[in-house]
C-alpha positions in Angstrom: 32.8 -15.3 -21.1 31.4 -12.1 -22.5 27.6 -12.6 -22.0 25.6 -12.1 -18.8 22.0 -12.6 -17.7 20.2 -10.7 -15.0 16.7 -11.9 -13.8 15.9 -8.6 -12.0 17.1 -5.1 -12.4 15.8 -1.6 -13.0 17.7 0.1 -15.9 15.4 3.2 -16.0 14.4 3.4 -12.3 16.7 6.1 -11.0 16.4 8.1 -14.2 12.6 7.9 -13.9 12.9 9.5 -10.5 15.4 12.1 -11.6 14.6 15.7 -12.5 13.6 15.9 -16.2 15.9 18.2 -18.3 14.0 20.9 -20.2 14.8 19.5 -23.6 13.1 17.8 -26.6 11.6 14.4 -26.1 14.3 12.8 -28.2 17.0 14.3 -26.0 15.2 13.2 -22.9 15.2 9.7 -24.2 18.9 9.7 -24.7 19.5 11.2 -21.3 17.5 8.4 -19.7 20.1 5.8 -20.8 22.9 7.4 -18.8 23.6 6.9 -15.1 22.1 9.6 -12.9 24.5 12.5 -12.3 25.5 13.8 -8.9 27.4 17.1 -8.5 30.6 17.3 -6.5 28.9 19.5 -4.0 26.1 16.9 -3.5 28.7 14.1 -3.1 30.7 16.1 -0.6 27.5 16.9 1.4 26.0 13.4 1.3 26.9 10.4 3.6 29.1 7.9 1.7 26.8 5.1 2.7 23.9 6.8 1.0 26.0 7.5 -2.1 26.7 3.8 -2.5 23.0 3.2 -2.7 22.6 5.9 -5.3 25.5 4.6 -7.3 24.5 1.0 -7.4 23.2 1.5 -11.0 22.5 -0.5 -14.1 21.7 2.3 -16.6 21.4 1.3 -20.2 24.9 2.6 -20.9 26.2 0.4 -18.0 24.4 -2.6 -19.4 26.2 -2.1 -22.7 29.5 -2.1 -21.0 28.9 -5.3 -19.0 27.6 -6.6 -21.4 24.2 -7.9 -20.3 22.9 -10.0 -23.2 19.6 -10.8 -21.7 17.8 -9.2 -18.8 14.5 -8.6 -17.1 13.6 -5.0 -16.6 11.4 -4.8 -13.5 9.2 -1.7 -13.2 8.0 -0.7 -9.7 6.1 2.5 -9.3 7.3 4.6 -6.3 5.1 3.7 -3.3 3.4 6.2 -1.0 5.2 4.7 2.0 8.6 5.0 0.4 8.0 8.6 -0.8 6.7 9.6 2.6 9.3 7.7 4.7 11.9 8.9 7.2 15.4 7.9 6.3 18.1 8.6 3.7 15.7 9.3 0.8 14.0 12.1 2.9 17.5 13.5 3.7 18.4 13.5 0.0 15.2 15.4 -0.9 15.8 18.0 1.9 19.2 18.8 0.5 19.5 22.5 -0.6 22.0 21.4 -3.3 21.2 20.1 -6.8 20.1 16.5 -6.2 19.5 13.4 -8.3 15.9 12.9 -7.2 12.9 14.9 -8.4 11.0 16.7 -5.5 7.9 17.1 -7.8 7.7 13.4 -8.5 7.9 12.5 -4.8 5.3 15.1 -3.9 2.9 13.9 -6.6 3.1 10.4 -4.9 2.7 11.9 -1.4 -0.2 14.1 -2.4 -2.0 11.3 -4.3 -2.2 13.2 -7.5 -1.8 10.1 -9.7 -2.3 6.4 -9.7 0.4 3.7 -9.5 -0.6 2.5 -13.0 0.0 6.1 -14.3 3.6 6.0 -12.9 4.2 2.5 -14.3 3.1 3.5 -17.8 5.3 6.6 -17.8 8.3 4.5 -17.0 7.4 2.0 -19.8 7.3 5.0 -22.1 11.0 5.7 -21.2 11.9 2.3 -22.5 9.9 2.7 -25.6 11.6 6.0 -26.5 14.9 4.1 -26.4 13.7 1.0 -28.2 15.9 -0.3 -31.0 13.4 -0.1 -33.9 14.6 -0.7 -37.4 13.0 2.5 -38.6 15.0 4.6 -36.1 18.4 5.6 -37.6 21.0 5.9 -36.4 20.7 3.8 -33.3 22.2 5.6 -30.3 24.8 3.8 -28.3 22.4 3.7 -25.4 19.5 2.0 -27.3 17.9 -1.2 -26.0 16.3 -4.2 -27.7 13.0 -5.3 -26.3 12.3 -8.9 -27.2 9.1 -10.9 -27.1 7.6 -14.4 -27.6 6.1 -15.1 -31.1 2.8 -13.5 -31.9 0.9 -12.2 -34.9 2.8 -9.0 -34.7 6.3 -8.2 -35.7 8.9 -8.6 -33.0 12.5 -7.5 -32.9 15.4 -9.9 -33.6 17.9 -10.6 -30.8 20.6 -8.0 -30.9 24.3 -9.0 -30.6 25.2 -5.4 -29.6 22.5 -4.2 -27.3 20.9 -5.5 -24.1 17.9 -7.7 -25.0 15.3 -6.9 -22.3 11.9 -8.2 -21.2 9.5 -6.4 -18.8 8.4 -7.5 -15.4 5.9 -5.9 -13.0 7.3 -5.5 -9.5 4.4 -5.1 -7.2 0.7 -5.6 -7.9 0.2 -1.9 -6.9 1.3 -1.1 -10.5 -2.1 -2.4 -11.6 -4.0 0.0 -9.4 -6.1 2.7 -11.3 -7.1 4.5 -8.1 -5.2 7.6 -7.1 -2.5 6.8 -4.6 -3.9 6.5 -1.1 -7.5 6.9 -2.2 -9.9 4.0 -2.2 -12.6 5.9 -4.1 -11.1 8.3 -6.6 -9.8 7.0 -9.9 -7.0 8.5 -12.0 -8.0 10.3 -15.2 -4.6 9.8 -16.7 -4.5 13.3 -18.1 -0.7 13.4 -17.8 -0.1 10.5 -20.2 1.1 11.4 -23.7 -1.5 11.4 -26.4 0.3 8.6 -28.3 0.8 6.4 -25.3 0.8 2.7 -26.1 -1.8 2.0 -23.4 -4.6 4.5 -22.6 -6.5 3.1 -19.6 -9.4 5.5 -20.3 -9.9 3.8 -23.7 -8.9 0.2 -22.9 -10.5 -0.3 -19.4 -14.2 0.1 -18.9 -15.4 2.1 -15.9 -17.5 -0.8 -14.6 -14.5 -3.1 -14.3 -11.2 -1.5 -13.1 -10.1 -4.3 -10.9 -6.3 -5.2 -11.0 -6.9 -8.5 -12.8 -8.8 -6.7 -15.6 -5.9 -4.2 -15.9 -3.4 -7.0 -16.1 -5.5 -8.8 -18.8 -5.8 -5.6 -21.0 -2.2 -4.6 -20.3 -0.9 -8.0 -21.4 -3.0 -7.9 -24.5 -1.7 -4.4 -25.5 1.9 -5.2 -24.7 1.8 -8.3 -26.9 0.2 -6.3 -29.7 3.0 -3.8 -29.4 5.7 -6.4 -29.9 6.6 -6.4 -26.2 6.4 -9.0 -23.5 6.2 -9.6 -19.7 7.9 -12.4 -17.9 6.6 -12.2 -14.4 4.5 -10.3 -11.9 5.7 -9.7 -8.3 2.4 -9.6 -6.3 3.7 -7.3 -3.5 6.5 -4.9 -2.9 7.9 -3.1 0.1 4.7 -1.6 1.6 1.1 -2.3 2.4 -1.2 -0.7 -0.3 -4.6 -0.2 1.5 -6.5 0.8 -1.6 -5.6 -2.5 -3.3 -4.5 -5.2 -0.9 -3.4 -8.4 -2.8 -1.3 -10.2 -0.2 0.7 -9.7 3.0 4.2 -8.5 2.2 7.4 -9.6 4.0 9.2 -7.0 6.0 11.9 -5.8 3.7 13.9 -2.8 4.9 15.1 -1.1 8.1 16.6 1.9 6.5 13.3 3.6 5.7 10.5 4.2 8.2 6.7 4.6 7.6 3.8 2.6 9.0 3.1 1.0 5.6 6.4 -0.9 5.8 5.0 -3.1 8.5 3.3 -6.2 7.1 -0.5 -6.3 7.1 -3.1 -9.1 6.8 -2.9 -12.8 6.8 -1.6 -14.1 3.5 -3.0 -14.1 0.0 -6.3 -12.2 -0.3 -9.2 -13.3 -2.6 -8.4 -10.3 -4.8 -4.7 -11.4 -4.9 -5.8 -14.9 -5.8 -7.9 -13.6 -8.7 -4.8 -11.7 -10.0 -2.8 -15.0 -9.8 -5.5 -16.9 -11.7 -5.6 -14.2 -14.4 -1.9 -14.2 -14.9 -1.8 -18.0 -15.2 -4.8 -18.1 -17.5 -3.4 -15.6 -20.0 -2.5 -17.5 -23.1 1.2 -18.2 -23.5 2.5 -18.3 -27.1 4.0 -21.7 -26.6 0.5 -23.0 -25.7 2.1 -25.6 -23.4 0.3 -26.8 -20.3 3.3 -25.9 -18.2 3.4 -22.3 -19.3 1.4 -19.1 -18.7 1.1 -15.6 -20.1 2.6 -14.1 -17.0 4.5 -16.0 -14.3 4.3 -15.2 -10.6 7.4 -14.0 -8.7 7.3 -14.9 -5.0 9.8 -12.3 -3.9 8.4 -9.8 -1.3 5.5 -12.2 -0.4 5.3 -13.1 3.3 5.9 -16.7 4.2 2.1 -17.2 4.8 1.3 -15.6 1.4 3.8 -17.9 -0.3 2.2 -21.0 1.3 -1.2 -19.7 0.3 0.0 -19.3 -3.3 1.4 -22.9 -3.4 -1.9 -24.2 -2.0 -3.8 -22.3 -4.7 -1.5 -23.7 -7.4 -2.0 -27.3 -6.2 -5.8 -26.9 -5.8 -6.4 -25.3 -9.2 -3.9 -27.3 -11.4 -1.2 -24.7 -11.8 1.6 -26.7 -10.2 3.6 -27.2 -13.4 3.7 -23.4 -14.3 7.2 -22.2 -13.4 7.7 -20.1 -10.2 10.1 -17.2 -10.1 12.1 -15.9 -7.1 13.7 -13.0 -8.8 16.2 -11.4 -6.3 16.6 -13.4 -3.1 18.7 -14.9 -0.4 18.0 -17.9 1.7 17.4 -18.5 5.4 19.1 -21.9 5.4 16.1 -23.3 7.2 13.1 -25.5 6.5 10.0 -24.0 8.0 10.1 -26.5 10.9 13.7 -25.7 11.7 13.0 -22.0 11.4 10.2 -22.3 13.9 12.4 -24.2 16.4 15.0 -21.4 16.2 12.6 -18.6 17.2 14.2 -16.7 20.2 10.9 -16.3 22.0 12.4 -14.6 25.0 13.4 -11.7 22.8 10.1 -11.3 20.9 7.7 -8.5 21.8 4.4 -7.2 20.7 5.2 -4.0 18.8 2.9 -1.0 18.3 4.2 1.8 16.2 2.2 4.7 14.8 -1.0 2.7 15.3 0.3 -0.5 13.6 0.5 -3.7 15.7 2.9 -6.4 14.7 5.2 -8.9 16.5 8.8 -8.1 16.6 10.5 -11.4 16.4 14.1 -12.7 16.6 15.4 -15.9 14.9 18.7 -17.5 15.6 20.6 -17.4 12.3 21.6 -20.8 10.6 25.3 -21.4 10.4 26.5 -21.7 6.9 30.1 -22.6 7.6 33.3 -21.6 9.2 36.3 -20.1 7.5 39.3 -17.9 8.4 42.3 -18.1 10.6 42.0 -21.5 12.4 38.6 -21.8 10.7 37.0 -19.9 13.6 35.1 -17.2 11.8 31.4 -18.1 11.6 29.3 -17.3 8.6 25.5 -17.5 8.8 22.4 -16.9 6.6 19.9 -14.1 7.0 16.9 -15.6 8.8 14.3 -13.0 7.7 11.3 -14.6 6.1 11.7 -12.3 3.0 14.4 -14.9 2.2 13.6 -18.5 0.9 12.9 -21.4 3.1 13.8 -24.9 1.9 10.2 -25.5 1.0 10.3 -22.5 -1.3 13.4 -23.8 -3.1 11.7 -27.2 -3.6 8.5 -25.6 -5.0 10.5 -23.6 -7.5 12.6 -26.5 -8.6 9.6 -28.9 -9.0 7.9 -26.2 -11.1 11.0 -25.9 -13.4 11.3 -22.3 -12.3 14.2 -20.0 -11.7 15.9 -18.4 -8.6 17.8 -15.2 -9.0 20.3 -14.8 -6.2 20.5 -11.1 -5.2 23.5 -8.9 -4.7 22.0 -6.9 -1.8 24.3 -7.4 1.2 21.3 -6.8 3.6 19.9 -10.2 2.6 22.9 -12.4 2.0 23.8 -13.1 5.6 26.7 -12.3 8.0 29.9 -13.2 9.5 30.5 -12.6 13.2 31.9 -9.1 12.6 29.0 -7.8 10.5 26.0 -9.1 12.6 24.1 -7.0 15.1 20.9 -7.7 17.0 18.9 -5.4 14.7 20.0 -7.5 11.7 18.3 -10.7 13.0 14.9 -9.2 13.9 11.9 -8.7 11.7 8.2 -7.8 12.0 5.3 -10.3 11.3 1.6 -9.7 11.5 -0.1 -11.0 14.6 -2.3 -13.4 12.6 0.7 -14.8 10.7 2.6 -15.2 14.0 -0.3 -17.1 15.5 -0.5 -19.3 12.4 3.2 -20.4 12.8 3.4 -20.4 16.6 -0.1 -21.5 17.7 1.2 -22.7 21.1 2.8 -19.4 22.0 0.3 -17.1 23.6 0.4 -13.6 22.2 -0.8 -12.3 25.6 2.2 -13.7 27.3 4.6 -11.7 25.1 5.6 -8.3 26.5 5.1 -5.1 24.6 8.0 -3.1 23.3 8.7 0.0 25.4 8.5 3.5 24.0 12.3 3.7 24.5 12.9 0.5 22.4 10.7 1.8 19.5 12.4 5.1 19.6 15.8 3.4 19.5 14.8 1.8 16.1 15.3 5.3 14.6 19.0 4.5 14.6 18.3 2.0 11.8 17.5 4.8 9.5 21.1 5.8 9.0 22.7 3.4 6.5 26.0 2.0 7.7 28.7 0.4 5.7 28.2 -3.4 5.7 30.9 -5.2 3.9 30.4 -8.9 3.7 32.9 -11.6 2.4 32.2 -13.1 -1.0 31.7 -16.4 0.9 28.3 -15.1 2.1 27.1 -14.8 -1.5 28.5 -18.2 -2.4 27.0 -19.9 0.7 23.5 -18.8 -0.5 24.1 -20.5 -3.9 25.5 -23.6 -2.3 22.5 -24.0 0.0 20.1 -23.8 -2.9 22.1 -26.4 -4.7 22.2 -28.6 -1.6 18.4 -28.5 -1.1 17.7 -29.2 -4.8 20.3 -31.9 -4.9 19.1 -33.7 -1.8 15.3 -33.1 -1.8 14.2 -33.2 -5.4 14.7 -35.4 -8.5 17.2 -32.9 -10.0 20.2 -34.1 -8.0 22.4 -34.2 -11.1 21.9 -30.6 -12.1 20.8 -28.5 -9.1 22.6 -25.5 -10.4 20.3 -25.2 -13.5 17.7 -23.4 -11.4 20.1 -20.6 -10.3 21.0 -17.3 -11.9 21.7 -13.7 -10.8 19.0 -11.3 -9.9 21.0 -8.2 -9.0 18.3 -5.7 -8.1 20.6 -2.9 -9.3 19.1 0.6 -9.3 16.8 -0.3 -6.4 18.8 1.7 -3.8 20.4 -1.5 -2.5 23.7 -1.9 -0.6 25.6 -3.9 -3.2 28.5 -6.4 -2.8 31.7 -4.5 -2.6 33.3 -6.3 -5.6 30.2 -5.8 -7.8 28.8 -2.4 -7.0 27.1 -1.8 -10.4 26.2 -3.8 -13.6 29.5 -3.0 -15.2 31.2 -5.1 -12.6 29.2 -8.3 -13.1 32.4 -9.7 -14.8 33.9 -9.7 -11.3 31.4 -12.3 -10.2 33.0 -15.0 -12.3 36.3 -14.6 -10.5 34.5 -14.5 -7.2 32.6 -17.7 -8.0 35.5 -19.6 -9.4 37.6 -18.8 -6.3 35.1 -19.0 -3.5 32.3 -21.4 -4.6 34.5 -24.5 -4.0 35.5 -23.1 -0.6 31.9 -22.5 0.3 30.9 -26.0 -0.8 33.6 -27.6 1.4 32.9 -25.4 4.5 29.1 -25.7 4.1 29.3 -29.5 3.9 31.5 -29.8 6.9 28.8 -28.1 9.0 25.6 -29.2 7.3 26.5 -32.6 5.9 25.2 -34.2 2.6 26.4 -36.9 0.2 30.0 -37.0 -0.7 29.2 -36.4 -4.4 26.9 -33.5 -3.7 29.3 -30.9 -5.0 31.4 -33.0 -7.4 31.8 -29.9 -9.7 34.3 -28.5 -7.3 36.8 -31.2 -8.1 37.3 -30.4 -11.8 38.0 -26.9 -13.0 36.2 -27.6 -16.3 33.0 -28.6 -14.4 33.3 -25.7 -12.0 33.6 -23.3 -15.0 30.5 -24.8 -16.5 28.5 -24.3 -13.3 29.7 -20.7 -13.0 28.9 -19.9 -16.6 25.5 -21.4 -16.1 24.7 -19.3 -13.1 25.9 -16.1 -14.8 24.3 -16.6 -18.3 23.3 -20.0 -19.6 20.6 -21.0 -17.1 18.8 -17.7 -17.6 19.1 -17.9 -21.4 17.8 -21.5 -21.4 14.9 -20.5 -19.3 13.9 -17.8 -21.8 14.4 -20.3 -24.6 12.0 -22.8 -23.0 9.4 -20.0 -22.6 9.6 -19.2 -26.3 11.4 -15.9 -26.1 14.2 -17.0 -28.4 12.1 -19.2 -30.7 13.0 -18.5 -34.4 15.5 -15.7 -33.5 19.2 -15.8 -34.4 21.2 -15.4 -31.2 24.4 -13.5 -30.6 27.6 -15.5 -30.7 29.4 -16.2 -27.5 32.4 -14.0 -26.9 35.9 -15.1 -26.2 36.5 -17.0 -23.1 37.5 -15.1 -20.0 41.1 -15.5 -18.8 41.6 -18.5 -16.6 41.2 -17.9 -12.9 43.3 -19.7 -10.3 41.3 -21.9 -7.9 41.9 -21.7 -4.1 
């Protein structure tokens, strides 16, 4: 199998953050397709665990090597909290050596010189400079093809040589016209190129610069330009005080800033307005179960997700597909998750003026494997991962789940799990919502010593997990869909890969960048049947729940679906491939022996 699909990656992200070479615009564009470069001196100086996060790339050149046939290029403007954080990024920027990240870029964010929308548009421009247009000859090896749904305007045919990409917006902060960290001062967008495809000063009126209006005008312009957007992720890693759309889920322990702690109590009215706008934008298919822009539930807190589902049911949006772009699973229903709270370990947590509840959840066992079958594998219990109710909502909406490749979210075996791995932070209102009979006043406060000890999380450590952890996440999704929805015959149809490459993740050891996606087939062919057997032994289920593991042909079909066909079919249903000649499937991959 030569073709792959990725629901969530960042092909230009690290290049967008890299120092710009002093060359012509055309040369800059070509440079942006290559992986970021790191000098030998920088590599020798930098911790190997940090280097792995810098090297987990999916540059355009890498996508061509994979080959990624279809993919969703997520654009996420660098957040103030990330730019200002303690941790490995700050250490890289302090380096006296030539480094792969641009000090000026980070400083512009920290000083609030521009808006998030400004940064978003500049990254889009990088893609446009490398767009595979027919009037651009010769096409460079690193070119990309940007495909779109049918419209009145000309669109590019599907390429059989280049990655065919669609845009996504990761984080509602990308729609903010206010200068970063400033609730009153708006960006003048002086730094945008004169021929920019989208000039907010022209398109957006001064009396209506709300995020939903920006989304509406941006979508219209993108479509007129022969481009398209698949989904919007409402939140990202940090709280954005100048434009609060929803409470985000706590997402990383390796960077430290007050904004990483969740804030609020679910979906705000402004966030709800953005959702309504996204769903009411006209989809080219004009189907009742379609929308101009879909909503991605990744990074939303559990309460925000439940608020979103309630809005969808209340306002008739239930049939519009939901996306979970790059996720793992908790293995729990909400009820079971609540019953596995380790209340004796929970503390009220006040750090740098931000109050949350530091909570611990007992991880759900996925299965046992190893010598004498005594090695325990468990899911990651953090609420940034999916509950069973999330999986059911997505399946019932005919949506799509991208299983991520970030080891920090895929779970543990006994050797890889520490106490810091199973704790997270939740806002006090959210905690009270889920645990109303637990008195906040009865919970102790974290000591200064405990909070200071959390500084040790900032140094990334090598975390190697077994391929079974990855496979257990897939198997659990299939089990929930197979047992709790009407799609018991084809539960795998809702699953694909959402790698999150180029997002400073700690990747799976056997698939550390997009060139190595082909390794996932061998992994799934070998370990998916093992995971199914070991999962069912612990968690039960009907005997025919994983029938595909009994026949190699059926197993191969499921694996190819996860790696390519399911994503391609989802795009086809949304109209992205309508009327376009598709690339032929490559030669079959060599047979892989089953365990």
